[in-house]
DOGUFI-225307 format. One line per field, with one value per residue: x, y negated, z negated of N, C-alpha, C in turn; residue in one letter; residue number from 1. Coordinates in nm, 2 decimals. Atoms other than C-alpha are relative to their C-alpha. Example, Ala and Ser with C-alpha at 12.3 -4.5 7.8 and 13.67 -1.06 7.14 Angstrom:
2
n_px [0.09 / -0.09]
n_py [0.12 / 0.11]
n_pz [0.00 / 0.00]
ca_px [1.23 / 1.37]
ca_py [0.45 / 0.11]
ca_pz [-0.78 / -0.71]
c_px [0.09 / -0.08]
c_py [-0.12 / -0.11]
c_pz [0.00 / -0.08]
residuo [a / s]
num [1 / 2]
//
This chain:
230
n_px [-0.09 / -0.14 / -0.08 / -0.13 / -0.12 / 0.00 / 0.13 / 0.11 / 0.09 / -0.02 / 0.13 / 0.03 / -0.01 / 0.11 / 0.02 / 0.12 / -0.01 / 0.12 / 0.01 / 0.05 / 0.09 / -0.03 / -0.12 / 0.01 / 0.04 / 0.14 / 0.07 / 0.02 / -0.05 / 0.12 / 0.07 / -0.08 / 0.03 / 0.13 / 0.01 / -0.07 / 0.08 / 0.12 / 0.00 / 0.09 / 0.00 / -0.12 / -0.04 / 0.10 / -0.02 / -0.12 / 0.03 / 0.08 / -0.09 / -0.08 / 0.09 / 0.03 / -0.12 / -0.02 / 0.08 / -0.06 / 0.05 / -0.09 / 0.03 / 0.00 / 0.07 / 0.10 / 0.09 / -0.06 / 0.01 / -0.07 / 0.09 / -0.07 / 0.05 / -0.03 / 0.00 / 0.05 / 0.14 / 0.01 / 0.06 / 0.03 / -0.05 / -0.01 / 0.04 / 0.04 / 0.10 / -0.01 / 0.04 / -0.06 / -0.08 / 0.07 / -0.04 / 0.11 / -0.01 / 0.06 / 0.12 / 0.05 / 0.14 / 0.00 / -0.05 / 0.10 / 0.01 / 0.04 / 0.00 / 0.09 / -0.07 / -0.01 / 0.09 / 0.03 / -0.01 / 0.13 / 0.09 / -0.03 / -0.12 / 0.04 / -0.10 / -0.10 / 0.04 / -0.10 / -0.02 / -0.03 / -0.08 / -0.01 / -0.12 / -0.11 / 0.03 / 0.11 / -0.06 / -0.08 / 0.09 / 0.08 / -0.09 / 0.03 / 0.12 / -0.02 / -0.08 / 0.09 / 0.08 / -0.09 / -0.02 / 0.12 / 0.01 / -0.09 / 0.07 / 0.10 / -0.07 / -0.05 / 0.12 / 0.05 / 0.13 / 0.03 / 0.12 / 0.11 / 0.02 / 0.12 / -0.04 / 0.00 / 0.13 / 0.10 / -0.02 / 0.08 / -0.07 / 0.06 / 0.05 / -0.10 / -0.11 / 0.06 / 0.01 / -0.14 / -0.03 / 0.08 / -0.03 / -0.15 / -0.04 / -0.13 / 0.02 / 0.07 / -0.10 / -0.10 / 0.07 / 0.03 / -0.13 / -0.05 / 0.03 / 0.12 / -0.02 / -0.01 / 0.14 / 0.08 / -0.05 / 0.05 / 0.15 / 0.03 / -0.04 / 0.08 / 0.14 / 0.01 / 0.05 / 0.14 / 0.03 / -0.04 / -0.12 / -0.11 / -0.03 / -0.06 / -0.14 / -0.08 / -0.02 / -0.09 / -0.13 / -0.06 / -0.01 / -0.14 / -0.05 / 0.07 / -0.05 / -0.13 / 0.01 / -0.03 / 0.11 / 0.02 / -0.12 / -0.12 / -0.08 / -0.03 / -0.11 / 0.06 / 0.08 / -0.08 / -0.07 / 0.09 / 0.09 / 0.13 / 0.08 / 0.13]
n_py [0.03 / 0.01 / 0.12 / -0.03 / 0.04 / 0.14 / 0.03 / 0.01 / -0.12 / -0.10 / -0.04 / -0.15 / -0.05 / 0.05 / -0.08 / 0.03 / 0.03 / -0.03 / 0.05 / -0.10 / 0.06 / -0.03 / 0.06 / 0.07 / 0.14 / 0.02 / -0.06 / 0.09 / -0.07 / -0.02 / -0.12 / -0.12 / -0.03 / -0.05 / -0.14 / -0.08 / -0.02 / -0.07 / -0.14 / -0.07 / 0.06 / 0.07 / -0.03 / 0.05 / 0.15 / 0.03 / -0.02 / 0.11 / 0.12 / -0.01 / 0.03 / 0.15 / 0.08 / -0.03 / 0.09 / 0.14 / 0.09 / 0.04 / -0.06 / 0.08 / -0.06 / 0.09 / -0.07 / -0.12 / -0.10 / 0.03 / 0.07 / 0.02 / 0.12 / 0.05 / 0.14 / 0.04 / -0.04 / -0.14 / -0.08 / -0.12 / -0.02 / -0.14 / -0.03 / -0.14 / -0.02 / -0.14 / -0.10 / 0.03 / 0.12 / 0.07 / 0.13 / 0.10 / 0.10 / 0.12 / 0.04 / -0.12 / 0.02 / 0.05 / -0.10 / -0.08 / -0.13 / -0.10 / -0.13 / 0.00 / -0.04 / 0.10 / -0.01 / 0.11 / -0.05 / 0.02 / 0.08 / 0.13 / 0.03 / 0.06 / 0.00 / -0.11 / -0.14 / -0.10 / -0.14 / -0.08 / -0.12 / -0.09 / -0.09 / 0.05 / -0.06 / 0.08 / 0.13 / -0.03 / -0.03 / 0.12 / 0.11 / 0.08 / 0.07 / 0.10 / 0.11 / 0.07 / 0.09 / 0.11 / 0.09 / 0.08 / 0.10 / 0.11 / 0.08 / 0.08 / 0.12 / 0.08 / 0.07 / 0.09 / -0.04 / 0.00 / -0.07 / 0.09 / -0.04 / 0.04 / 0.11 / -0.02 / 0.04 / -0.11 / -0.10 / 0.02 / 0.05 / -0.06 / 0.10 / 0.03 / 0.09 / 0.13 / 0.06 / 0.05 / 0.11 / 0.12 / 0.04 / 0.02 / 0.08 / -0.03 / -0.13 / 0.02 / 0.06 / -0.10 / -0.10 / 0.07 / 0.03 / -0.13 / -0.03 / -0.07 / -0.14 / -0.03 / 0.02 / -0.12 / -0.12 / 0.02 / -0.01 / -0.14 / -0.07 / 0.03 / -0.04 / -0.15 / -0.08 / 0.00 / 0.05 / 0.14 / 0.01 / -0.03 / 0.12 / 0.10 / -0.04 / 0.01 / 0.14 / 0.04 / -0.05 / 0.06 / 0.15 / 0.06 / -0.02 / 0.10 / 0.13 / 0.01 / 0.00 / -0.14 / -0.09 / -0.13 / -0.09 / 0.07 / 0.07 / 0.14 / 0.00 / -0.03 / 0.11 / 0.10 / -0.04 / -0.07 / 0.07 / -0.01 / -0.11 / 0.03]
n_pz [-0.11 / 0.04 / -0.04 / -0.07 / 0.08 / 0.04 / 0.07 / -0.09 / 0.00 / -0.10 / -0.05 / 0.00 / 0.13 / 0.08 / 0.13 / 0.07 / 0.14 / 0.07 / 0.14 / 0.10 / 0.09 / 0.13 / 0.04 / 0.13 / -0.01 / -0.03 / 0.11 / 0.11 / 0.12 / 0.09 / -0.05 / 0.04 / 0.14 / 0.00 / -0.05 / 0.09 / 0.12 / -0.03 / 0.04 / -0.10 / -0.13 / -0.03 / -0.13 / -0.09 / 0.00 / -0.08 / -0.14 / -0.04 / 0.00 / -0.12 / -0.11 / 0.00 / -0.04 / -0.15 / -0.07 / 0.00 / 0.10 / 0.10 / 0.12 / 0.12 / 0.12 / 0.04 / 0.09 / 0.05 / -0.10 / -0.13 / -0.09 / -0.13 / -0.05 / -0.13 / 0.00 / 0.14 / 0.03 / 0.05 / -0.10 / 0.07 / 0.13 / 0.03 / 0.14 / 0.03 / 0.10 / 0.05 / -0.10 / -0.14 / -0.03 / -0.11 / -0.06 / 0.00 / -0.11 / 0.06 / -0.08 / -0.07 / -0.05 / -0.14 / -0.09 / -0.08 / 0.07 / -0.10 / 0.05 / 0.12 / 0.12 / 0.10 / 0.11 / 0.08 / 0.14 / 0.06 / -0.09 / 0.03 / -0.07 / -0.13 / -0.11 / 0.00 / -0.03 / 0.02 / -0.06 / 0.11 / -0.03 / 0.11 / -0.02 / -0.09 / -0.13 / -0.06 / -0.04 / -0.12 / -0.11 / -0.04 / -0.03 / -0.12 / 0.02 / 0.10 / -0.07 / -0.09 / 0.08 / 0.05 / -0.12 / -0.03 / 0.11 / -0.04 / -0.11 / 0.06 / 0.06 / -0.11 / -0.06 / 0.10 / 0.04 / 0.14 / 0.04 / 0.04 / 0.14 / 0.07 / 0.08 / 0.15 / 0.06 / -0.02 / 0.10 / 0.13 / 0.12 / 0.12 / 0.09 / 0.10 / -0.06 / -0.02 / 0.13 / 0.04 / -0.09 / 0.04 / 0.13 / 0.01 / -0.12 / -0.05 / -0.07 / -0.12 / -0.10 / -0.04 / -0.09 / -0.13 / -0.06 / -0.05 / -0.14 / -0.02 / 0.02 / 0.15 / 0.06 / -0.04 / 0.08 / 0.14 / 0.00 / -0.01 / 0.12 / 0.12 / -0.02 / -0.01 / 0.11 / 0.02 / 0.14 / 0.02 / 0.09 / -0.08 / -0.09 / 0.08 / 0.03 / -0.12 / -0.02 / 0.11 / -0.03 / -0.12 / 0.01 / -0.01 / -0.14 / -0.08 / 0.04 / -0.06 / -0.15 / -0.05 / -0.04 / 0.07 / -0.01 / -0.04 / 0.10 / -0.05 / -0.10 / -0.13 / -0.04 / -0.06 / -0.12 / -0.10 / -0.08 / 0.06 / -0.05 / -0.05]
ca_px [7.63 / 8.01 / 8.28 / 8.59 / 8.94 / 8.87 / 8.53 / 8.32 / 8.01 / 8.05 / 7.75 / 7.58 / 7.66 / 7.34 / 7.28 / 6.93 / 6.90 / 6.64 / 6.53 / 6.49 / 6.17 / 6.31 / 6.63 / 6.71 / 6.67 / 6.31 / 6.22 / 6.08 / 6.26 / 5.93 / 5.77 / 6.06 / 6.00 / 5.63 / 5.68 / 5.94 / 5.69 / 5.41 / 5.31 / 5.05 / 5.04 / 5.41 / 5.50 / 5.18 / 5.25 / 5.60 / 5.47 / 5.21 / 5.47 / 5.68 / 5.38 / 5.29 / 5.65 / 5.67 / 5.40 / 5.62 / 5.45 / 5.63 / 5.64 / 5.55 / 5.42 / 5.09 / 4.85 / 5.10 / 5.05 / 5.25 / 5.09 / 5.18 / 5.14 / 5.15 / 5.26 / 5.18 / 4.83 / 4.74 / 4.67 / 4.68 / 4.73 / 4.85 / 4.69 / 4.61 / 4.32 / 4.25 / 4.09 / 4.27 / 4.53 / 4.43 / 4.52 / 4.30 / 4.24 / 4.18 / 3.95 / 3.84 / 3.48 / 3.60 / 3.76 / 3.58 / 3.63 / 3.61 / 3.68 / 3.43 / 3.69 / 3.67 / 3.50 / 3.33 / 3.42 / 3.09 / 2.80 / 2.94 / 3.27 / 3.23 / 3.56 / 3.79 / 3.76 / 3.96 / 4.11 / 4.13 / 4.38 / 4.40 / 4.72 / 5.05 / 4.95 / 4.63 / 4.84 / 5.08 / 4.79 / 4.62 / 4.94 / 4.86 / 4.51 / 4.62 / 4.88 / 4.61 / 4.39 / 4.69 / 4.76 / 4.40 / 4.41 / 4.71 / 4.52 / 4.24 / 4.49 / 4.64 / 4.29 / 4.23 / 3.91 / 3.74 / 3.48 / 3.14 / 3.13 / 2.81 / 2.80 / 2.88 / 2.55 / 2.37 / 2.52 / 2.32 / 2.43 / 2.39 / 2.18 / 2.46 / 2.71 / 2.47 / 2.42 / 2.80 / 2.84 / 2.57 / 2.71 / 3.09 / 3.18 / 3.55 / 3.45 / 3.21 / 3.48 / 3.73 / 3.48 / 3.38 / 3.75 / 3.81 / 3.83 / 3.51 / 3.65 / 3.74 / 3.40 / 3.23 / 3.45 / 3.34 / 2.97 / 2.96 / 3.15 / 2.94 / 2.61 / 2.68 / 2.61 / 2.25 / 2.28 / 2.30 / 2.56 / 2.79 / 2.76 / 2.83 / 3.14 / 3.27 / 3.23 / 3.40 / 3.69 / 3.74 / 3.71 / 4.09 / 4.17 / 3.91 / 4.03 / 4.38 / 4.25 / 4.30 / 4.08 / 3.96 / 4.26 / 4.52 / 4.81 / 4.94 / 5.25 / 5.03 / 4.79 / 5.07 / 5.23 / 4.92 / 4.72 / 4.37 / 4.14 / 3.81]
ca_py [-26.48 / -26.43 / -26.69 / -26.70 / -26.79 / -27.16 / -27.13 / -27.14 / -26.91 / -26.59 / -26.51 / -26.17 / -26.13 / -26.16 / -26.05 / -26.04 / -26.20 / -26.05 / -26.19 / -25.94 / -26.02 / -25.87 / -26.07 / -26.21 / -26.57 / -26.50 / -26.32 / -26.52 / -26.42 / -26.46 / -26.20 / -25.97 / -25.99 / -25.94 / -25.62 / -25.49 / -25.52 / -25.34 / -25.01 / -24.93 / -24.99 / -25.08 / -24.90 / -25.00 / -25.37 / -25.35 / -25.22 / -25.49 / -25.75 / -25.63 / -25.63 / -25.99 / -26.11 / -25.93 / -26.18 / -26.48 / -26.62 / -26.79 / -26.61 / -26.80 / -26.72 / -26.88 / -26.79 / -26.53 / -26.34 / -26.31 / -26.57 / -26.61 / -26.94 / -27.10 / -27.46 / -27.50 / -27.35 / -27.03 / -26.75 / -26.42 / -26.32 / -25.98 / -25.84 / -25.52 / -25.39 / -25.06 / -24.89 / -25.05 / -25.30 / -25.56 / -25.84 / -26.14 / -26.35 / -26.71 / -26.79 / -26.44 / -26.56 / -26.72 / -26.40 / -26.19 / -25.87 / -25.65 / -25.34 / -25.43 / -25.39 / -25.72 / -25.72 / -26.00 / -25.95 / -26.10 / -26.29 / -26.61 / -26.59 / -26.82 / -26.81 / -26.53 / -26.17 / -25.86 / -25.56 / -25.29 / -25.00 / -24.69 / -24.52 / -24.60 / -24.37 / -24.57 / -24.89 / -24.73 / -24.61 / -24.95 / -25.16 / -25.26 / -25.36 / -25.55 / -25.75 / -25.83 / -25.98 / -26.18 / -26.32 / -26.42 / -26.59 / -26.79 / -26.89 / -27.01 / -27.24 / -27.36 / -27.46 / -27.64 / -27.45 / -27.49 / -27.29 / -27.46 / -27.45 / -27.47 / -27.81 / -27.83 / -28.00 / -27.68 / -27.47 / -27.41 / -27.60 / -27.41 / -27.60 / -27.57 / -27.73 / -28.01 / -28.08 / -28.10 / -28.33 / -28.56 / -28.57 / -28.58 / -28.87 / -28.77 / -28.41 / -28.54 / -28.76 / -28.47 / -28.23 / -28.48 / -28.54 / -28.17 / -28.06 / -27.93 / -27.58 / -27.59 / -27.73 / -27.45 / -27.19 / -27.33 / -27.36 / -27.00 / -26.88 / -27.07 / -26.98 / -26.60 / -26.48 / -26.40 / -26.51 / -26.88 / -26.82 / -26.66 / -26.95 / -27.19 / -26.99 / -26.99 / -27.37 / -27.43 / -27.21 / -27.38 / -27.74 / -27.79 / -27.66 / -27.90 / -28.19 / -28.12 / -28.11 / -27.73 / -27.48 / -27.15 / -26.92 / -27.18 / -27.30 / -27.66 / -27.57 / -27.40 / -27.69 / -27.92 / -27.71 / -27.54 / -27.68 / -27.77 / -27.47 / -27.48]
ca_pz [-6.82 / -6.84 / -6.81 / -6.58 / -6.69 / -6.69 / -6.86 / -6.54 / -6.53 / -6.34 / -6.12 / -6.16 / -6.53 / -6.73 / -7.09 / -7.23 / -7.57 / -7.80 / -8.14 / -8.42 / -8.60 / -8.91 / -8.91 / -9.25 / -9.13 / -9.04 / -9.37 / -9.66 / -9.99 / -10.18 / -9.96 / -10.01 / -10.38 / -10.33 / -10.14 / -10.38 / -10.67 / -10.49 / -10.65 / -10.38 / -10.01 / -10.00 / -9.68 / -9.51 / -9.61 / -9.47 / -9.14 / -9.12 / -9.20 / -8.90 / -8.67 / -8.76 / -8.72 / -8.38 / -8.28 / -8.35 / -8.66 / -8.94 / -9.27 / -9.59 / -9.94 / -10.03 / -10.32 / -10.42 / -10.09 / -9.76 / -9.53 / -9.16 / -8.99 / -8.64 / -8.63 / -9.01 / -8.97 / -9.16 / -8.92 / -9.12 / -9.48 / -9.60 / -9.91 / -10.08 / -10.28 / -10.47 / -10.18 / -9.88 / -9.76 / -9.51 / -9.27 / -9.34 / -9.03 / -9.16 / -8.87 / -8.79 / -8.74 / -8.41 / -8.27 / -8.01 / -8.21 / -7.90 / -8.11 / -8.39 / -8.66 / -8.84 / -9.18 / -9.36 / -9.73 / -9.86 / -9.70 / -9.85 / -9.66 / -9.36 / -9.17 / -9.28 / -9.16 / -9.25 / -9.07 / -9.33 / -9.34 / -9.56 / -9.43 / -9.26 / -8.97 / -8.91 / -8.89 / -8.64 / -8.42 / -8.43 / -8.37 / -8.01 / -8.11 / -8.42 / -8.21 / -7.96 / -8.24 / -8.38 / -8.03 / -7.99 / -8.34 / -8.22 / -7.91 / -8.13 / -8.31 / -7.98 / -7.86 / -8.19 / -8.26 / -8.59 / -8.78 / -8.81 / -9.19 / -9.38 / -9.55 / -9.92 / -9.99 / -9.86 / -10.14 / -10.46 / -10.77 / -11.09 / -11.34 / -11.60 / -11.36 / -11.28 / -11.65 / -11.70 / -11.40 / -11.54 / -11.89 / -11.83 / -11.59 / -11.57 / -11.47 / -11.21 / -11.05 / -11.05 / -10.89 / -10.62 / -10.55 / -10.47 / -10.10 / -9.96 / -9.96 / -10.33 / -10.42 / -10.23 / -10.41 / -10.75 / -10.65 / -10.55 / -10.85 / -11.10 / -10.94 / -10.92 / -11.27 / -11.36 / -11.73 / -11.82 / -12.09 / -11.84 / -11.60 / -11.88 / -11.98 / -11.63 / -11.61 / -11.94 / -11.84 / -11.50 / -11.63 / -11.69 / -11.34 / -11.18 / -11.38 / -11.24 / -10.88 / -10.85 / -10.67 / -10.80 / -10.88 / -10.79 / -10.99 / -10.97 / -10.76 / -10.50 / -10.50 / -10.41 / -10.14 / -9.98 / -9.70 / -9.83 / -9.80 / -9.62]
c_px [0.14 / 0.07 / 0.13 / 0.11 / 0.00 / -0.14 / -0.12 / -0.08 / 0.03 / -0.13 / -0.02 / 0.02 / -0.10 / -0.02 / -0.13 / 0.01 / -0.13 / 0.01 / -0.06 / -0.10 / 0.03 / 0.14 / -0.01 / -0.04 / -0.15 / -0.09 / 0.00 / 0.04 / -0.12 / -0.08 / 0.08 / -0.03 / -0.14 / -0.01 / 0.08 / -0.08 / -0.13 / 0.01 / -0.10 / 0.00 / 0.14 / 0.05 / -0.09 / 0.02 / 0.13 / -0.02 / -0.08 / 0.08 / 0.08 / -0.09 / -0.03 / 0.12 / 0.03 / -0.08 / 0.05 / -0.05 / 0.11 / -0.05 / 0.01 / -0.07 / -0.10 / -0.10 / 0.05 / 0.00 / 0.08 / -0.10 / 0.08 / -0.07 / 0.05 / -0.01 / -0.07 / -0.15 / 0.00 / -0.07 / -0.05 / 0.07 / 0.00 / -0.03 / -0.05 / -0.11 / 0.01 / -0.03 / 0.06 / 0.10 / -0.06 / 0.08 / -0.12 / 0.02 / -0.08 / -0.12 / -0.05 / -0.14 / 0.00 / 0.06 / -0.11 / -0.03 / -0.05 / -0.01 / -0.09 / 0.07 / 0.02 / -0.11 / -0.01 / -0.01 / -0.14 / -0.07 / 0.04 / 0.13 / -0.03 / 0.10 / 0.08 / -0.07 / 0.12 / 0.01 / 0.05 / 0.08 / 0.01 / 0.11 / 0.10 / -0.03 / -0.11 / 0.06 / 0.08 / -0.09 / -0.07 / 0.09 / -0.03 / -0.13 / 0.02 / 0.08 / -0.09 / -0.09 / 0.09 / 0.02 / -0.12 / -0.02 / 0.09 / -0.06 / -0.11 / 0.06 / 0.05 / -0.11 / -0.06 / -0.14 / -0.02 / -0.13 / -0.11 / -0.05 / -0.14 / 0.04 / -0.01 / -0.13 / -0.11 / 0.02 / -0.07 / 0.09 / -0.06 / -0.05 / 0.10 / 0.11 / -0.06 / -0.01 / 0.14 / 0.04 / -0.07 / 0.05 / 0.15 / 0.05 / 0.14 / 0.00 / -0.07 / 0.09 / 0.10 / -0.06 / -0.02 / 0.13 / 0.06 / -0.03 / -0.13 / 0.01 / 0.01 / -0.13 / -0.09 / 0.04 / -0.06 / -0.15 / -0.04 / 0.03 / -0.09 / -0.15 / -0.03 / -0.06 / -0.15 / -0.03 / 0.06 / 0.13 / 0.13 / 0.04 / 0.06 / 0.15 / 0.10 / 0.04 / 0.10 / 0.15 / 0.07 / 0.02 / 0.14 / 0.06 / -0.06 / 0.05 / 0.14 / 0.00 / 0.03 / -0.12 / 0.00 / 0.13 / 0.12 / 0.07 / 0.04 / 0.10 / -0.07 / -0.09 / 0.08 / 0.05 / -0.10 / -0.08 / -0.14 / -0.09 / -0.14 / -0.10]
c_py [-0.01 / -0.12 / 0.04 / -0.05 / -0.14 / -0.04 / -0.02 / 0.12 / 0.09 / 0.06 / 0.15 / 0.06 / -0.06 / 0.09 / -0.05 / -0.02 / 0.03 / -0.05 / 0.11 / -0.06 / 0.02 / -0.05 / -0.08 / -0.15 / -0.02 / 0.06 / -0.10 / 0.08 / 0.03 / 0.12 / 0.12 / 0.04 / 0.06 / 0.15 / 0.09 / 0.04 / 0.08 / 0.14 / 0.08 / -0.08 / -0.06 / 0.03 / -0.05 / -0.15 / -0.03 / 0.01 / -0.11 / -0.13 / 0.00 / -0.03 / -0.15 / -0.08 / 0.03 / -0.10 / -0.14 / -0.09 / -0.03 / 0.06 / -0.09 / 0.08 / -0.10 / 0.08 / 0.13 / 0.12 / -0.04 / -0.07 / -0.04 / -0.11 / -0.03 / -0.15 / -0.06 / 0.04 / 0.15 / 0.08 / 0.13 / 0.01 / 0.15 / 0.02 / 0.14 / 0.01 / 0.15 / 0.10 / -0.02 / -0.12 / -0.06 / -0.12 / -0.09 / -0.10 / -0.13 / -0.05 / 0.11 / -0.01 / -0.05 / 0.10 / 0.08 / 0.13 / 0.11 / 0.14 / 0.02 / 0.06 / -0.11 / 0.01 / -0.13 / 0.05 / -0.01 / -0.10 / -0.15 / -0.05 / -0.05 / 0.02 / 0.12 / 0.14 / 0.09 / 0.11 / 0.08 / 0.13 / 0.09 / 0.10 / -0.07 / 0.05 / -0.08 / -0.13 / 0.02 / 0.02 / -0.13 / -0.12 / -0.08 / -0.09 / -0.12 / -0.12 / -0.08 / -0.10 / -0.11 / -0.10 / -0.08 / -0.10 / -0.11 / -0.09 / -0.09 / -0.13 / -0.09 / -0.08 / -0.09 / 0.03 / 0.00 / 0.07 / -0.10 / 0.03 / -0.06 / -0.12 / 0.02 / -0.03 / 0.11 / 0.11 / -0.03 / -0.05 / 0.05 / -0.11 / -0.04 / -0.09 / -0.14 / -0.08 / -0.05 / -0.12 / -0.13 / -0.05 / -0.03 / -0.08 / 0.04 / 0.13 / -0.02 / -0.06 / 0.10 / 0.10 / -0.06 / -0.02 / 0.12 / 0.01 / 0.07 / 0.15 / 0.04 / -0.02 / 0.12 / 0.12 / -0.01 / 0.02 / 0.14 / 0.08 / -0.03 / 0.05 / 0.15 / 0.07 / -0.02 / -0.07 / -0.14 / -0.01 / 0.04 / -0.11 / -0.11 / 0.03 / -0.02 / -0.15 / -0.05 / 0.04 / -0.07 / -0.15 / -0.05 / 0.01 / -0.12 / -0.13 / -0.03 / 0.00 / 0.14 / 0.07 / 0.12 / 0.09 / -0.06 / -0.05 / -0.14 / 0.00 / 0.04 / -0.11 / -0.11 / 0.04 / 0.05 / -0.10 / 0.01 / 0.11 / -0.05 / 0.11]
c_pz [-0.05 / 0.04 / 0.06 / -0.08 / -0.04 / -0.05 / 0.09 / -0.01 / 0.11 / 0.04 / -0.01 / -0.14 / -0.09 / -0.12 / -0.06 / -0.15 / -0.06 / -0.15 / -0.08 / -0.09 / -0.15 / -0.04 / -0.13 / 0.01 / 0.02 / -0.12 / -0.12 / -0.13 / -0.10 / 0.04 / -0.02 / -0.14 / -0.02 / 0.04 / -0.09 / -0.13 / 0.03 / -0.05 / 0.08 / 0.13 / 0.04 / 0.15 / 0.11 / 0.01 / 0.08 / 0.15 / 0.05 / 0.01 / 0.14 / 0.12 / 0.02 / 0.05 / 0.14 / 0.08 / -0.01 / -0.11 / -0.10 / -0.14 / -0.12 / -0.11 / -0.05 / -0.09 / -0.04 / 0.10 / 0.13 / 0.10 / 0.13 / 0.07 / 0.15 / 0.00 / -0.13 / -0.02 / -0.04 / 0.10 / -0.07 / -0.14 / -0.03 / -0.14 / -0.02 / -0.11 / -0.05 / 0.11 / 0.14 / -0.01 / 0.12 / 0.05 / 0.00 / 0.10 / -0.05 / 0.08 / 0.08 / 0.06 / 0.15 / 0.10 / 0.07 / -0.06 / 0.10 / -0.05 / -0.12 / -0.13 / -0.11 / -0.10 / -0.07 / -0.14 / -0.07 / 0.09 / -0.01 / 0.07 / 0.14 / 0.11 / 0.01 / 0.03 / -0.02 / 0.10 / -0.11 / 0.04 / -0.13 / 0.01 / 0.09 / 0.14 / 0.07 / 0.05 / 0.13 / 0.12 / 0.05 / 0.04 / 0.12 / -0.02 / -0.10 / 0.06 / 0.09 / -0.08 / -0.05 / 0.11 / 0.03 / -0.11 / 0.03 / 0.11 / -0.06 / -0.06 / 0.11 / 0.06 / -0.10 / -0.04 / -0.15 / -0.03 / -0.04 / -0.14 / -0.04 / -0.09 / -0.15 / -0.06 / 0.02 / -0.10 / -0.13 / -0.11 / -0.12 / -0.09 / -0.11 / 0.05 / 0.01 / -0.13 / -0.04 / 0.08 / -0.05 / -0.13 / -0.02 / 0.12 / 0.06 / 0.08 / 0.13 / 0.10 / 0.05 / 0.10 / 0.13 / 0.08 / 0.06 / 0.15 / 0.01 / -0.02 / -0.14 / -0.07 / 0.03 / -0.08 / -0.14 / 0.00 / 0.01 / -0.12 / -0.12 / 0.02 / 0.00 / -0.12 / -0.02 / -0.13 / -0.01 / -0.08 / 0.08 / 0.10 / -0.08 / -0.04 / 0.11 / 0.02 / -0.10 / 0.03 / 0.12 / -0.01 / 0.01 / 0.14 / 0.09 / -0.03 / 0.05 / 0.15 / 0.06 / 0.04 / -0.09 / 0.02 / 0.06 / -0.12 / 0.06 / 0.11 / 0.13 / 0.05 / 0.07 / 0.13 / 0.10 / 0.08 / -0.06 / 0.06 / 0.04 / -0.04]
residuo [m / g / n / g / p / f / g / q / p / i / a / g / h / h / k / r / i / t / i / d / p / m / a / p / s / r / l / n / p / q / v / d / e / y / l / k / k / l / t / k / w / q / e / e / s / k / k / l / r / k / i / v / l / d / c / g / l / t / e / e / s / k / w / g / k / p / c / y / t / f / q / n / s / n / v / v / i / l / h / g / f / k / e / y / c / a / l / l / f / c / k / g / a / l / l / k / d / a / h / h / i / l / i / q / q / t / e / n / v / q / a / a / r / q / i / r / f / t / s / l / q / e / i / i / e / m / e / p / t / v / k / a / y / i / h / e / a / v / e / v / e / k / a / g / l / e / v / d / y / k / k / t / s / e / f / p / v / a / e / e / l / q / n / k / l / d / t / v / p / a / f / k / r / a / f / k / a / l / t / p / g / r / q / r / g / y / l / l / y / f / a / a / p / k / q / s / k / t / r / e / a / r / i / e / k / c / m / p / q / i / l / k / g / q / g / l / n / e / d / y / a / q / t / k / k / s / k / p / t / r]
num [1 / 2 / 3 / 4 / 5 / 6 / 7 / 8 / 9 / 10 / 11 / 12 / 13 / 14 / 15 / 16 / 17 / 18 / 19 / 20 / 21 / 22 / 23 / 24 / 25 / 26 / 27 / 28 / 29 / 30 / 31 / 32 / 33 / 34 / 35 / 36 / 37 / 38 / 39 / 40 / 41 / 42 / 43 / 44 / 45 / 46 / 47 / 48 / 49 / 50 / 51 / 52 / 53 / 54 / 55 / 56 / 57 / 58 / 59 / 60 / 61 / 62 / 63 / 64 / 65 / 66 / 67 / 68 / 69 / 70 / 71 / 72 / 73 / 74 / 75 / 76 / 77 / 78 / 79 / 80 / 81 / 82 / 83 / 84 / 85 / 86 / 87 / 88 / 89 / 90 / 91 / 92 / 93 / 94 / 95 / 96 / 97 / 98 / 99 / 100 / 101 / 102 / 103 / 104 / 105 / 106 / 107 / 108 / 109 / 110 / 111 / 112 / 113 / 114 / 115 / 116 / 117 / 118 / 119 / 120 / 121 / 122 / 123 / 124 / 125 / 126 / 127 / 128 / 129 / 130 / 131 / 132 / 133 / 134 / 135 / 136 / 137 / 138 / 139 / 140 / 141 / 142 / 143 / 144 / 145 / 146 / 147 / 148 / 149 / 150 / 151 / 152 / 153 / 154 / 155 / 156 / 157 / 158 / 159 / 160 / 161 / 162 / 163 / 164 / 165 / 166 / 167 / 168 / 169 / 170 / 171 / 172 / 173 / 174 / 175 / 176 / 177 / 178 / 179 / 180 / 181 / 182 / 183 / 184 / 185 / 186 / 187 / 188 / 189 / 190 / 191 / 192 / 193 / 194 / 195 / 196 / 197 / 198 / 199 / 200 / 201 / 202 / 203 / 204 / 205 / 206 / 207 / 208 / 209 / 210 / 211 / 212 / 213 / 214 / 215 / 216 / 217 / 218 / 219 / 220 / 221 / 222 / 223 / 224 / 225 / 226 / 227 / 228 / 229 / 230]
//
């Protein structure tokens, strides 16, 4: 709306204000650096970044990846692999998945689901669908919905881990003090190898992290800043 000579509004003069999702003030510098260093899926990741920001989410960097949040809750994470890049929906299990495009990475992943991409053109063609899924994920957060997680007590405990918990009190206290999500991550990781010596090696390697209160593949800074994982 324009102003007259004395500052009063002039009726009939309206100007629509649009917010550029790629404005510098909305871009996280750590994500900028992440994208610059990509040797694969760089253009695809840039496009996915724009799509997510178009949906009004806040851009952060968590676990070394671009993470997009709504009111401090993680909604989607952008990451790349050898064969594809993907948007990981943190509560994807709660989405309706009308187009049957959400992928569960492994049978042990309870909440998260991926949409995978193998080309920039594929992302461009799927943009409306991807945005619809993101908006649905935001509605899940607005409604306060939570995934019905399998209880930690229902996960198998490797014999080697149980022996360590029984013989090292400080280690047992530290493990029990971890969030349920971090405990489950370790339980799955330790139980996976078929050979006992491999399970023992994994436990020994992870003991310093556990004693510091860290989850699998976390560093201390991320542990302090990140919302506890489930």
